[in-house]
PyMOL Python script that loads the backbone (N, CA, C, O; Angstrom):
from pymol import cmd

cmd.read_pdbstr("""\
ATOM      1  N   MET A   1      50.545   7.723  -6.412  1.00  0.00           N
ATOM      2  CA  MET A   1      49.656   6.879  -5.656  1.00  0.00           C
ATOM      3  C   MET A   1      48.311   6.923  -6.351  1.00  0.00           C
ATOM      4  O   MET A   1      47.891   7.962  -6.859  1.00  0.00           O
ATOM      5  N   ARG A   2      47.647   5.790  -6.366  1.00  0.00           N
ATOM      6  CA  ARG A   2      46.315   5.773  -6.943  1.00  0.00           C
ATOM      7  C   ARG A   2      45.528   4.619  -6.352  1.00  0.00           C
ATOM      8  O   ARG A   2      46.087   3.689  -5.770  1.00  0.00           O
ATOM      9  N   SER A   3      44.241   4.702  -6.516  1.00  0.00           N
ATOM     10  CA  SER A   3      43.361   3.606  -6.118  1.00  0.00           C
ATOM     11  C   SER A   3      42.753   3.062  -7.393  1.00  0.00           C
ATOM     12  O   SER A   3      42.122   3.799  -8.151  1.00  0.00           O
ATOM     13  N   SER A   4      42.940   1.788  -7.631  1.00  0.00           N
ATOM     14  CA  SER A   4      42.349   1.164  -8.806  1.00  0.00           C
ATOM     15  C   SER A   4      41.257   0.223  -8.332  1.00  0.00           C
ATOM     16  O   SER A   4      41.217  -0.164  -7.164  1.00  0.00           O
ATOM     17  N   TYR A   5      40.387  -0.136  -9.232  1.00  0.00           N
ATOM     18  CA  TYR A   5      39.279  -1.003  -8.862  1.00  0.00           C
ATOM     19  C   TYR A   5      39.276  -2.248  -9.716  1.00  0.00           C
ATOM     20  O   TYR A   5      39.387  -2.185 -10.940  1.00  0.00           O
ATOM     21  N   LEU A   6      39.147  -3.376  -9.054  1.00  0.00           N
ATOM     22  CA  LEU A   6      39.075  -4.661  -9.727  1.00  0.00           C
ATOM     23  C   LEU A   6      37.641  -5.153  -9.633  1.00  0.00           C
ATOM     24  O   LEU A   6      37.008  -5.003  -8.588  1.00  0.00           O
ATOM     25  N   GLY A   7      37.135  -5.718 -10.665  1.00  0.00           N
ATOM     26  CA  GLY A   7      35.776  -6.233 -10.589  1.00  0.00           C
ATOM     27  C   GLY A   7      35.153  -6.350 -11.956  1.00  0.00           C
ATOM     28  O   GLY A   7      35.811  -6.158 -12.978  1.00  0.00           O
ATOM     29  N   ASN A   8      33.905  -6.658 -11.959  1.00  0.00           N
ATOM     30  CA  ASN A   8      33.178  -6.839 -13.214  1.00  0.00           C
ATOM     31  C   ASN A   8      32.789  -5.493 -13.803  1.00  0.00           C
ATOM     32  O   ASN A   8      32.483  -4.546 -13.080  1.00  0.00           O
ATOM     33  N   ARG A   9      32.807  -5.428 -15.115  1.00  0.00           N
ATOM     34  CA  ARG A   9      32.389  -4.214 -15.813  1.00  0.00           C
ATOM     35  C   ARG A   9      31.163  -4.543 -16.647  1.00  0.00           C
ATOM     36  O   ARG A   9      31.021  -5.646 -17.175  1.00  0.00           O
ATOM     37  N   ASP A  10      30.280  -3.555 -16.754  1.00  0.00           N
ATOM     38  CA  ASP A  10      29.106  -3.758 -17.589  1.00  0.00           C
ATOM     39  C   ASP A  10      29.478  -3.484 -19.044  1.00  0.00           C
ATOM     40  O   ASP A  10      30.644  -3.235 -19.350  1.00  0.00           O
ATOM     41  N   GLU A  11      28.502  -3.528 -19.933  1.00  0.00           N
ATOM     42  CA  GLU A  11      28.778  -3.362 -21.363  1.00  0.00           C
ATOM     43  C   GLU A  11      29.382  -2.002 -21.691  1.00  0.00           C
ATOM     44  O   GLU A  11      30.100  -1.866 -22.682  1.00  0.00           O
ATOM     45  N   ALA A  12      29.096  -0.987 -20.862  1.00  0.00           N
ATOM     46  CA  ALA A  12      29.631   0.348 -21.105  1.00  0.00           C
ATOM     47  C   ALA A  12      31.028   0.511 -20.507  1.00  0.00           C
ATOM     48  O   ALA A  12      31.638   1.571 -20.643  1.00  0.00           O
ATOM     49  N   GLY A  13      31.537  -0.530 -19.845  1.00  0.00           N
ATOM     50  CA  GLY A  13      32.851  -0.450 -19.242  1.00  0.00           C
ATOM     51  C   GLY A  13      32.834   0.062 -17.818  1.00  0.00           C
ATOM     52  O   GLY A  13      33.892   0.266 -17.222  1.00  0.00           O
ATOM     53  N   CYS A  14      31.644   0.276 -17.256  1.00  0.00           N
ATOM     54  CA  CYS A  14      31.543   0.759 -15.883  1.00  0.00           C
ATOM     55  C   CYS A  14      31.618  -0.410 -14.913  1.00  0.00           C
ATOM     56  O   CYS A  14      31.125  -1.503 -15.188  1.00  0.00           O
ATOM     57  N   GLU A  15      32.240  -0.155 -13.785  1.00  0.00           N
ATOM     58  CA  GLU A  15      32.371  -1.206 -12.789  1.00  0.00           C
ATOM     59  C   GLU A  15      31.068  -1.369 -12.023  1.00  0.00           C
ATOM     60  O   GLU A  15      30.353  -0.402 -11.762  1.00  0.00           O
ATOM     61  N   ASP A  16      30.780  -2.606 -11.674  1.00  0.00           N
ATOM     62  CA  ASP A  16      29.562  -2.849 -10.912  1.00  0.00           C
ATOM     63  C   ASP A  16      29.795  -2.578  -9.433  1.00  0.00           C
ATOM     64  O   ASP A  16      30.922  -2.313  -9.016  1.00  0.00           O
ATOM     65  N   SER A  17      28.734  -2.645  -8.644  1.00  0.00           N
ATOM     66  CA  SER A  17      28.814  -2.316  -7.223  1.00  0.00           C
ATOM     67  C   SER A  17      29.608  -3.334  -6.425  1.00  0.00           C
ATOM     68  O   SER A  17      29.937  -3.072  -5.268  1.00  0.00           O
ATOM     69  N   ALA A  18      29.927  -4.483  -6.999  1.00  0.00           N
ATOM     70  CA  ALA A  18      30.689  -5.510  -6.286  1.00  0.00           C
ATOM     71  C   ALA A  18      32.195  -5.339  -6.468  1.00  0.00           C
ATOM     72  O   ALA A  18      32.969  -6.194  -6.039  1.00  0.00           O
ATOM     73  N   SER A  19      32.618  -4.244  -7.099  1.00  0.00           N
ATOM     74  CA  SER A  19      34.038  -4.017  -7.346  1.00  0.00           C
ATOM     75  C   SER A  19      34.792  -3.847  -6.040  1.00  0.00           C
ATOM     76  O   SER A  19      34.249  -3.378  -5.040  1.00  0.00           O
ATOM     77  N   THR A  20      36.049  -4.238  -6.076  1.00  0.00           N
ATOM     78  CA  THR A  20      36.915  -4.134  -4.917  1.00  0.00           C
ATOM     79  C   THR A  20      38.065  -3.195  -5.241  1.00  0.00           C
ATOM     80  O   THR A  20      38.720  -3.348  -6.271  1.00  0.00           O
ATOM     81  N   GLY A  21      38.315  -2.221  -4.368  1.00  0.00           N
ATOM     82  CA  GLY A  21      39.391  -1.270  -4.598  1.00  0.00           C
ATOM     83  C   GLY A  21      40.744  -1.842  -4.231  1.00  0.00           C
ATOM     84  O   GLY A  21      40.847  -2.698  -3.352  1.00  0.00           O
ATOM     85  N   ARG A  22      41.787  -1.368  -4.907  1.00  0.00           N
ATOM     86  CA  ARG A  22      43.177  -1.736  -4.616  1.00  0.00           C
ATOM     87  C   ARG A  22      43.994  -0.456  -4.661  1.00  0.00           C
ATOM     88  O   ARG A  22      43.941   0.288  -5.641  1.00  0.00           O
ATOM     89  N   TRP A  23      44.746  -0.202  -3.605  1.00  0.00           N
ATOM     90  CA  TRP A  23      45.635   0.942  -3.582  1.00  0.00           C
ATOM     91  C   TRP A  23      46.963   0.560  -4.209  1.00  0.00           C
ATOM     92  O   TRP A  23      47.452  -0.555  -4.029  1.00  0.00           O
ATOM     93  N   GLU A  24      47.547   1.510  -4.956  1.00  0.00           N
ATOM     94  CA  GLU A  24      48.828   1.304  -5.609  1.00  0.00           C
ATOM     95  C   GLU A  24      49.728   2.499  -5.348  1.00  0.00           C
ATOM     96  O   GLU A  24      49.247   3.603  -5.093  1.00  0.00           O
ATOM     97  N   TYR A  25      51.035   2.277  -5.412  1.00  0.00           N
ATOM     98  CA  TYR A  25      52.019   3.339  -5.282  1.00  0.00           C
ATOM     99  C   TYR A  25      52.946   3.282  -6.488  1.00  0.00           C
ATOM    100  O   TYR A  25      53.070   2.251  -7.150  1.00  0.00           O
ATOM    101  N   GLU A  26      53.594   4.408  -6.758  1.00  0.00           N
ATOM    102  CA  GLU A  26      54.505   4.461  -7.895  1.00  0.00           C
ATOM    103  C   GLU A  26      55.937   4.236  -7.425  1.00  0.00           C
ATOM    104  O   GLU A  26      56.394   4.852  -6.462  1.00  0.00           O
ATOM    105  N   ALA A  27      56.628   3.353  -8.115  1.00  0.00           N
ATOM    106  CA  ALA A  27      58.028   3.078  -7.820  1.00  0.00           C
ATOM    107  C   ALA A  27      58.756   2.809  -9.134  1.00  0.00           C
ATOM    108  O   ALA A  27      58.359   1.941  -9.911  1.00  0.00           O
ATOM    109  N   ARG A  28      59.808   3.554  -9.367  1.00  0.00           N
ATOM    110  CA  ARG A  28      60.610   3.393 -10.588  1.00  0.00           C
ATOM    111  C   ARG A  28      59.777   3.494 -11.865  1.00  0.00           C
ATOM    112  O   ARG A  28      59.983   2.744 -12.819  1.00  0.00           O
ATOM    113  N   GLY A  29      58.837   4.435 -11.863  1.00  0.00           N
ATOM    114  CA  GLY A  29      58.052   4.703 -13.054  1.00  0.00           C
ATOM    115  C   GLY A  29      56.907   3.745 -13.332  1.00  0.00           C
ATOM    116  O   GLY A  29      56.279   3.825 -14.388  1.00  0.00           O
ATOM    117  N   ALA A  30      56.623   2.839 -12.401  1.00  0.00           N
ATOM    118  CA  ALA A  30      55.521   1.889 -12.587  1.00  0.00           C
ATOM    119  C   ALA A  30      54.686   1.832 -11.320  1.00  0.00           C
ATOM    120  O   ALA A  30      55.193   2.049 -10.219  1.00  0.00           O
ATOM    121  N   PHE A  31      53.405   1.537 -11.481  1.00  0.00           N
ATOM    122  CA  PHE A  31      52.539   1.386 -10.315  1.00  0.00           C
ATOM    123  C   PHE A  31      52.576  -0.046  -9.832  1.00  0.00           C
ATOM    124  O   PHE A  31      52.526  -0.992 -10.618  1.00  0.00           O
ATOM    125  N   LYS A  32      52.667  -0.186  -8.500  1.00  0.00           N
ATOM    126  CA  LYS A  32      52.658  -1.500  -7.854  1.00  0.00           C
ATOM    127  C   LYS A  32      51.607  -1.484  -6.757  1.00  0.00           C
ATOM    128  O   LYS A  32      51.460  -0.489  -6.047  1.00  0.00           O
ATOM    129  N   ALA A  33      50.889  -2.565  -6.618  1.00  0.00           N
ATOM    130  CA  ALA A  33      49.865  -2.648  -5.575  1.00  0.00           C
ATOM    131  C   ALA A  33      50.521  -2.775  -4.211  1.00  0.00           C
ATOM    132  O   ALA A  33      51.519  -3.477  -4.049  1.00  0.00           O
ATOM    133  N   PHE A  34      49.947  -2.084  -3.230  1.00  0.00           N
ATOM    134  CA  PHE A  34      50.359  -2.325  -1.859  1.00  0.00           C
ATOM    135  C   PHE A  34      50.085  -3.789  -1.555  1.00  0.00           C
ATOM    136  O   PHE A  34      49.132  -4.370  -2.076  1.00  0.00           O
ATOM    137  N   GLU A  35      50.916  -4.379  -0.716  1.00  0.00           N
ATOM    138  CA  GLU A  35      50.696  -5.764  -0.311  1.00  0.00           C
ATOM    139  C   GLU A  35      49.350  -5.868   0.419  1.00  0.00           C
ATOM    140  O   GLU A  35      48.832  -4.875   0.931  1.00  0.00           O
ATOM    141  N   ASP A  36      48.803  -7.064   0.456  1.00  0.00           N
ATOM    142  CA  ASP A  36      47.531  -7.282   1.145  1.00  0.00           C
ATOM    143  C   ASP A  36      47.613  -6.924   2.621  1.00  0.00           C
ATOM    144  O   ASP A  36      46.591  -6.650   3.250  1.00  0.00           O
ATOM    145  N   ASP A  37      48.838  -6.923   3.186  1.00  0.00           N
ATOM    146  CA  ASP A  37      48.996  -6.639   4.609  1.00  0.00           C
ATOM    147  C   ASP A  37      48.612  -5.212   4.991  1.00  0.00           C
ATOM    148  O   ASP A  37      48.446  -4.924   6.176  1.00  0.00           O
ATOM    149  N   CYS A  38      48.464  -4.305   4.011  1.00  0.00           N
ATOM    150  CA  CYS A  38      48.107  -2.934   4.385  1.00  0.00           C
ATOM    151  C   CYS A  38      47.065  -2.287   3.480  1.00  0.00           C
ATOM    152  O   CYS A  38      46.824  -1.087   3.613  1.00  0.00           O
ATOM    153  N   GLN A  39      46.443  -3.017   2.575  1.00  0.00           N
ATOM    154  CA  GLN A  39      45.384  -2.437   1.733  1.00  0.00           C
ATOM    155  C   GLN A  39      44.290  -1.793   2.589  1.00  0.00           C
ATOM    156  O   GLN A  39      43.877  -0.659   2.347  1.00  0.00           O
ATOM    157  N   GLY A  40      43.834  -2.541   3.593  1.00  0.00           N
ATOM    158  CA  GLY A  40      42.775  -2.027   4.463  1.00  0.00           C
ATOM    159  C   GLY A  40      43.228  -0.823   5.267  1.00  0.00           C
ATOM    160  O   GLY A  40      42.450   0.105   5.489  1.00  0.00           O
ATOM    161  N   GLU A  41      44.480  -0.829   5.705  1.00  0.00           N
ATOM    162  CA  GLU A  41      45.017   0.283   6.475  1.00  0.00           C
ATOM    163  C   GLU A  41      45.095   1.548   5.634  1.00  0.00           C
ATOM    164  O   GLU A  41      44.746   2.625   6.118  1.00  0.00           O
ATOM    165  N   VAL A  42      45.541   1.448   4.392  1.00  0.00           N
ATOM    166  CA  VAL A  42      45.609   2.622   3.518  1.00  0.00           C
ATOM    167  C   VAL A  42      44.200   3.172   3.277  1.00  0.00           C
ATOM    168  O   VAL A  42      43.996   4.385   3.327  1.00  0.00           O
ATOM    169  N   GLU A  43      43.250   2.312   3.022  1.00  0.00           N
ATOM    170  CA  GLU A  43      41.867   2.771   2.807  1.00  0.00           C
ATOM    171  C   GLU A  43      41.318   3.440   4.065  1.00  0.00           C
ATOM    172  O   GLU A  43      40.664   4.479   3.978  1.00  0.00           O
ATOM    173  N   ARG A  44      41.579   2.852   5.233  1.00  0.00           N
ATOM    174  CA  ARG A  44      41.101   3.429   6.501  1.00  0.00           C
ATOM    175  C   ARG A  44      41.709   4.818   6.705  1.00  0.00           C
ATOM    176  O   ARG A  44      41.000   5.756   7.069  1.00  0.00           O
ATOM    177  N   LEU A  45      43.013   4.951   6.473  1.00  0.00           N
ATOM    178  CA  LEU A  45      43.679   6.241   6.633  1.00  0.00           C
ATOM    179  C   LEU A  45      43.161   7.266   5.625  1.00  0.00           C
ATOM    180  O   LEU A  45      43.037   8.446   5.954  1.00  0.00           O
ATOM    181  N   PHE A  46      42.858   6.831   4.409  1.00  0.00           N
ATOM    182  CA  PHE A  46      42.301   7.717   3.392  1.00  0.00           C
ATOM    183  C   PHE A  46      40.923   8.221   3.818  1.00  0.00           C
ATOM    184  O   PHE A  46      40.623   9.407   3.682  1.00  0.00           O
ATOM    185  N   GLN A  47      40.091   7.324   4.329  1.00  0.00           N
ATOM    186  CA  GLN A  47      38.767   7.732   4.807  1.00  0.00           C
ATOM    187  C   GLN A  47      38.879   8.682   5.994  1.00  0.00           C
ATOM    188  O   GLN A  47      38.107   9.635   6.100  1.00  0.00           O
ATOM    189  N   GLU A  48      39.836   8.428   6.886  1.00  0.00           N
ATOM    190  CA  GLU A  48      40.073   9.338   8.012  1.00  0.00           C
ATOM    191  C   GLU A  48      40.492  10.713   7.514  1.00  0.00           C
ATOM    192  O   GLU A  48      40.041  11.728   8.045  1.00  0.00           O
ATOM    193  N   TYR A  49      41.354  10.755   6.495  1.00  0.00           N
ATOM    194  CA  TYR A  49      41.780  12.024   5.914  1.00  0.00           C
ATOM    195  C   TYR A  49      40.568  12.813   5.441  1.00  0.00           C
ATOM    196  O   TYR A  49      40.497  14.021   5.670  1.00  0.00           O
ATOM    197  N   HIS A  50      39.624  12.167   4.794  1.00  0.00           N
ATOM    198  CA  HIS A  50      38.418  12.848   4.301  1.00  0.00           C
ATOM    199  C   HIS A  50      37.528  13.327   5.434  1.00  0.00           C
ATOM    200  O   HIS A  50      36.645  14.159   5.224  1.00  0.00           O
ATOM    201  N   SER A  51      37.754  12.809   6.629  1.00  0.00           N
ATOM    202  CA  SER A  51      36.982  13.232   7.802  1.00  0.00           C
ATOM    203  C   SER A  51      37.802  14.158   8.696  1.00  0.00           C
ATOM    204  O   SER A  51      37.476  14.337   9.869  1.00  0.00           O
ATOM    205  N   GLY A  52      38.867  14.747   8.145  1.00  0.00           N
ATOM    206  CA  GLY A  52      39.677  15.692   8.892  1.00  0.00           C
ATOM    207  C   GLY A  52      40.961  15.111   9.450  1.00  0.00           C
ATOM    208  O   GLY A  52      41.636  15.767  10.243  1.00  0.00           O
ATOM    209  N   GLY A  53      41.314  13.898   9.055  1.00  0.00           N
ATOM    210  CA  GLY A  53      42.537  13.245   9.536  1.00  0.00           C
ATOM    211  C   GLY A  53      43.786  13.781   8.869  1.00  0.00           C
ATOM    212  O   GLY A  53      43.750  14.784   8.157  1.00  0.00           O
ATOM    213  N   GLN A  54      44.880  13.103   9.109  1.00  0.00           N
ATOM    214  CA  GLN A  54      46.186  13.537   8.620  1.00  0.00           C
ATOM    215  C   GLN A  54      46.313  13.447   7.102  1.00  0.00           C
ATOM    216  O   GLN A  54      45.883  12.477   6.479  1.00  0.00           O
ATOM    217  N   GLN A  55      46.911  14.478   6.530  1.00  0.00           N
ATOM    218  CA  GLN A  55      47.174  14.511   5.088  1.00  0.00           C
ATOM    219  C   GLN A  55      48.318  13.572   4.734  1.00  0.00           C
ATOM    220  O   GLN A  55      48.272  12.887   3.713  1.00  0.00           O
ATOM    221  N   ARG A  56      49.353  13.540   5.584  1.00  0.00           N
ATOM    222  CA  ARG A  56      50.539  12.720   5.311  1.00  0.00           C
ATOM    223  C   ARG A  56      50.658  11.620   6.355  1.00  0.00           C
ATOM    224  O   ARG A  56      50.552  11.860   7.558  1.00  0.00           O
ATOM    225  N   VAL A  57      50.882  10.404   5.860  1.00  0.00           N
ATOM    226  CA  VAL A  57      51.048   9.245   6.739  1.00  0.00           C
ATOM    227  C   VAL A  57      52.154   8.355   6.172  1.00  0.00           C
ATOM    228  O   VAL A  57      52.543   8.491   5.012  1.00  0.00           O
ATOM    229  N   THR A  58      52.649   7.449   7.002  1.00  0.00           N
ATOM    230  CA  THR A  58      53.628   6.455   6.562  1.00  0.00           C
ATOM    231  C   THR A  58      53.065   5.080   6.869  1.00  0.00           C
ATOM    232  O   THR A  58      52.580   4.827   7.972  1.00  0.00           O
ATOM    233  N   VAL A  59      53.133   4.194   5.885  1.00  0.00           N
ATOM    234  CA  VAL A  59      52.657   2.820   6.069  1.00  0.00           C
ATOM    235  C   VAL A  59      53.769   1.855   5.689  1.00  0.00           C
ATOM    236  O   VAL A  59      54.682   2.197   4.938  1.00  0.00           O
ATOM    237  N   LYS A  60      53.672   0.654   6.220  1.00  0.00           N
ATOM    238  CA  LYS A  60      54.602  -0.417   5.863  1.00  0.00           C
ATOM    239  C   LYS A  60      53.845  -1.403   4.993  1.00  0.00           C
ATOM    240  O   LYS A  60      52.721  -1.790   5.313  1.00  0.00           O
ATOM    241  N   THR A  61      54.461  -1.809   3.893  1.00  0.00           N
ATOM    242  CA  THR A  61      53.868  -2.807   3.024  1.00  0.00           C
ATOM    243  C   THR A  61      54.976  -3.751   2.585  1.00  0.00           C
ATOM    244  O   THR A  61      56.000  -3.312   2.062  1.00  0.00           O
ATOM    245  N   GLY A  62      54.779  -5.012   2.791  1.00  0.00           N
ATOM    246  CA  GLY A  62      55.850  -5.952   2.501  1.00  0.00           C
ATOM    247  C   GLY A  62      57.054  -5.593   3.348  1.00  0.00           C
ATOM    248  O   GLY A  62      56.981  -5.591   4.577  1.00  0.00           O
ATOM    249  N   LYS A  63      58.159  -5.291   2.693  1.00  0.00           N
ATOM    250  CA  LYS A  63      59.401  -4.967   3.405  1.00  0.00           C
ATOM    251  C   LYS A  63      59.829  -3.516   3.217  1.00  0.00           C
ATOM    252  O   LYS A  63      61.009  -3.198   3.371  1.00  0.00           O
ATOM    253  N   ILE A  64      58.884  -2.627   2.884  1.00  0.00           N
ATOM    254  CA  ILE A  64      59.229  -1.223   2.675  1.00  0.00           C
ATOM    255  C   ILE A  64      58.275  -0.308   3.428  1.00  0.00           C
ATOM    256  O   ILE A  64      57.159  -0.696   3.775  1.00  0.00           O
ATOM    257  N   GLU A  65      58.732   0.906   3.672  1.00  0.00           N
ATOM    258  CA  GLU A  65      57.891   1.961   4.215  1.00  0.00           C
ATOM    259  C   GLU A  65      57.601   2.947   3.091  1.00  0.00           C
ATOM    260  O   GLU A  65      58.473   3.269   2.284  1.00  0.00           O
ATOM    261  N   ILE A  66      56.368   3.416   3.054  1.00  0.00           N
ATOM    262  CA  ILE A  66      55.971   4.361   2.018  1.00  0.00           C
ATOM    263  C   ILE A  66      55.272   5.541   2.668  1.00  0.00           C
ATOM    264  O   ILE A  66      54.350   5.369   3.466  1.00  0.00           O
ATOM    265  N   SER A  67      55.718   6.739   2.322  1.00  0.00           N
ATOM    266  CA  SER A  67      55.103   7.964   2.790  1.00  0.00           C
ATOM    267  C   SER A  67      54.010   8.342   1.792  1.00  0.00           C
ATOM    268  O   SER A  67      54.254   8.395   0.586  1.00  0.00           O
ATOM    269  N   LEU A  68      52.812   8.602   2.297  1.00  0.00           N
ATOM    270  CA  LEU A  68      51.674   8.941   1.439  1.00  0.00           C
ATOM    271  C   LEU A  68      51.192  10.350   1.746  1.00  0.00           C
ATOM    272  O   LEU A  68      51.160  10.764   2.905  1.00  0.00           O
ATOM    273  N   ASP A  69      50.819  11.079   0.715  1.00  0.00           N
ATOM    274  CA  ASP A  69      50.193  12.387   0.866  1.00  0.00           C
ATOM    275  C   ASP A  69      48.837  12.305   0.168  1.00  0.00           C
ATOM    276  O   ASP A  69      48.758  12.311  -1.060  1.00  0.00           O
ATOM    277  N   PHE A  70      47.775  12.228   0.964  1.00  0.00           N
ATOM    278  CA  PHE A  70      46.443  12.051   0.396  1.00  0.00           C
ATOM    279  C   PHE A  70      45.938  13.285  -0.331  1.00  0.00           C
ATOM    280  O   PHE A  70      45.184  13.159  -1.295  1.00  0.00           O
ATOM    281  N   LYS A  71      46.333  14.471   0.105  1.00  0.00           N
ATOM    282  CA  LYS A  71      45.888  15.683  -0.572  1.00  0.00           C
ATOM    283  C   LYS A  71      46.479  15.763  -1.975  1.00  0.00           C
ATOM    284  O   LYS A  71      45.775  16.069  -2.937  1.00  0.00           O
ATOM    285  N   LEU A  72      47.780  15.486  -2.084  1.00  0.00           N
ATOM    286  CA  LEU A  72      48.455  15.544  -3.379  1.00  0.00           C
ATOM    287  C   LEU A  72      48.367  14.231  -4.151  1.00  0.00           C
ATOM    288  O   LEU A  72      48.705  14.176  -5.333  1.00  0.00           O
ATOM    289  N   MET A  73      47.906  13.162  -3.470  1.00  0.00           N
ATOM    290  CA  MET A  73      47.842  11.811  -4.042  1.00  0.00           C
ATOM    291  C   MET A  73      49.207  11.400  -4.572  1.00  0.00           C
ATOM    292  O   MET A  73      49.342  10.954  -5.712  1.00  0.00           O
ATOM    293  N   THR A  74      50.223  11.561  -3.714  1.00  0.00           N
ATOM    294  CA  THR A  74      51.578  11.161  -4.053  1.00  0.00           C
ATOM    295  C   THR A  74      52.095  10.154  -3.047  1.00  0.00           C
ATOM    296  O   THR A  74      51.566  10.023  -1.944  1.00  0.00           O
ATOM    297  N   SER A  75      53.134   9.447  -3.447  1.00  0.00           N
ATOM    298  CA  SER A  75      53.772   8.479  -2.562  1.00  0.00           C
ATOM    299  C   SER A  75      55.272   8.570  -2.730  1.00  0.00           C
ATOM    300  O   SER A  75      55.775   8.943  -3.790  1.00  0.00           O
ATOM    301  N   ARG A  76      55.983   8.224  -1.664  1.00  0.00           N
ATOM    302  CA  ARG A  76      57.442   8.202  -1.718  1.00  0.00           C
ATOM    303  C   ARG A  76      57.912   6.933  -1.003  1.00  0.00           C
ATOM    304  O   ARG A  76      57.659   6.737   0.185  1.00  0.00           O
ATOM    305  N   VAL A  77      58.593   6.093  -1.750  1.00  0.00           N
ATOM    306  CA  VAL A  77      59.128   4.855  -1.168  1.00  0.00           C
ATOM    307  C   VAL A  77      60.306   5.240  -0.299  1.00  0.00           C
ATOM    308  O   VAL A  77      61.207   5.966  -0.720  1.00  0.00           O
ATOM    309  N   GLY A  78      60.279   4.735   0.929  1.00  0.00           N
ATOM    310  CA  GLY A  78      61.324   5.094   1.886  1.00  0.00           C
ATOM    311  C   GLY A  78      62.226   3.917   2.195  1.00  0.00           C
ATOM    312  O   GLY A  78      62.795   3.279   1.309  1.00  0.00           O
ATOM    313  N   VAL A  79      62.330   3.661   3.457  1.00  0.00           N
ATOM    314  CA  VAL A  79      63.264   2.668   3.989  1.00  0.00           C
ATOM    315  C   VAL A  79      62.873   1.261   3.587  1.00  0.00           C
ATOM    316  O   VAL A  79      61.707   0.877   3.675  1.00  0.00           O
ATOM    317  N   ILE A  80      63.856   0.499   3.145  1.00  0.00           N
ATOM    318  CA  ILE A  80      63.645  -0.931   2.920  1.00  0.00           C
ATOM    319  C   ILE A  80      63.987  -1.630   4.215  1.00  0.00           C
ATOM    320  O   ILE A  80      65.114  -1.538   4.700  1.00  0.00           O
ATOM    321  N   LEU A  81      63.010  -2.334   4.779  1.00  0.00           N
ATOM    322  CA  LEU A  81      63.184  -2.962   6.094  1.00  0.00           C
ATOM    323  C   LEU A  81      63.854  -4.303   5.993  1.00  0.00           C
ATOM    324  O   LEU A  81      64.074  -4.962   7.009  1.00  0.00           O
TER     325      LEU A  81
END
""", "prot")
cmd.dss("prot")
cmd.show_as("cartoon", "prot")
cmd.util.cbc("prot")
cmd.orient("prot")
């Protein structure tokens, strides 16, 4: 699992303040972005984790469920709905 950032980069390759984050999960050796239907939910749960929330959560994205571990920054693709 990782969070990538899309946006403009300055000459040094640094992202500007207008960048937008995108959460991704690993499946079959490649990273895939969570569907737009849960990007905000994953970010909200991640922020809650940093404020003492749950380390492990399950989210639905597209037609699959994914188990996330924010402490280990891992993901496990589960049930295909």
